[in-house]
Steps between C-alpha positions, in 0.01 A plus 500: 500500500133587540369853441494567876862386531610710202331809646663447841841456331452816292406698810839411649684560172343842431375661821286813460725770640534863399365675191163556666394133484347418839364155407653285230479138392245273665167683518218573256663833407827679555465827693690812393488811720578830322684739726262738677187338357189417702443203266686174445510362146417133435647307206411153381564299184341181365574286197211346305609219267307293248480136608575590862247768592262498203412318180487638146134396492419741787341823384766769451293739713510256793876459462548877518265527800675226694852620410432841658271362772786304656696820559194686626445215746856546632430870553176404679691266733711798613195724548615727218340712231613400148641787292647376171623190321774411250421204274760318290377247244680235295291401197576208267451576131202263481302709750272740312470875538136442595613288799739778602227766488258286701768422761566868562128578496446256790798635690403868457137427589608361839754780546230764451290343779782571744616831348829337405684651203676280245816710496728298273682172461676315218407300192703214356465203266597157628415130503275511811192715561566667834472828681645663809291757686644748749252685722584800717278602789517719806408482867546735793854511638583196716139379469521211251368157592783247506550124535744521791287639784261220596497435876415193710135525601396672177205349317559397138239624251429459129295745296275235344435129438787311337564221253294624207769540232656159573167319508376656177835482320404693182376746387683736738297767677545873472575553868447846652813620684415575866646852494227663709516227765877536530458872560235435767742266681765772543565557868289195591663183361840400636610316183362430152576306181293419193427134425655419163647151547263335746414566864765260636795649313401865543426459871839327528662804335331733748610281792862486375507880466352552848690221676182335628293185456130461427209267564224469242158419640231532233544602137206661314452334162334597175219260407652188343852567630696276736741588779784384274385746231520781755833393650688415182316680219572853399384810312265589784610863545315516829680673786638300793551721805550487875384709794245523780123536462502550124197282427325783318780492239539126443441142606704354791691183404749446783743657743863610502715319758856527626747254348655396173290552182415131460121500548445299182703373206524810280352346187382724220625625166876546500663579164828337602359197680240409237 
């Protein structure tokens, strides 16, 4: 099964019902609503694994930045305000204490920019250098941006030119999570997702969630990037969102249409497909 198929299967296996969870598997964050609160809580988790997401030769500071930045980008896609993070790290014995200190320095430096507290986590020794970062955020009650509310006739927008990470390969960039933009889109965008695995696959995910199709018209590209880089690359961390007359927030790339979500072959990075 592909990642999309696994997610759809898990949604049927473990539906989000009761216990205050109002949105479960299948979006950028889960939404938990405390009883009587004017705020919904957002929770997201991301693994970051050597040889899959980063190389040992990458600077430890950049690894820490990107490990937390992925979760902050998920909070941004829901229009939320990040609050705190929990970071669990597995460190092989051949990784130095200096690497460890520099990793956390990069992570905490980014966290401080968004007033996000490193509140805990776990430390372990193991054969693979990897971490898992949980980020909690908040948004006004029933106000979060979601993937499942795009409507036919909506324009599709992206927050910036695409294809840069795939065209440049390495070194990876220290992307800035679009937290402020996500907050500005609250009450304006109909649906939103961050682009982590390529425009084609992430737009497909949004279309599956909303039960719609889409037509791409013109894709803005970073200098030196190709359309294939934008469609099938990844690590963009730009926001992809839908709505009407939102040109002051992003660049129009197409339109949402009625029909099955089969606008384009959903190529892109899929951990299970390869």
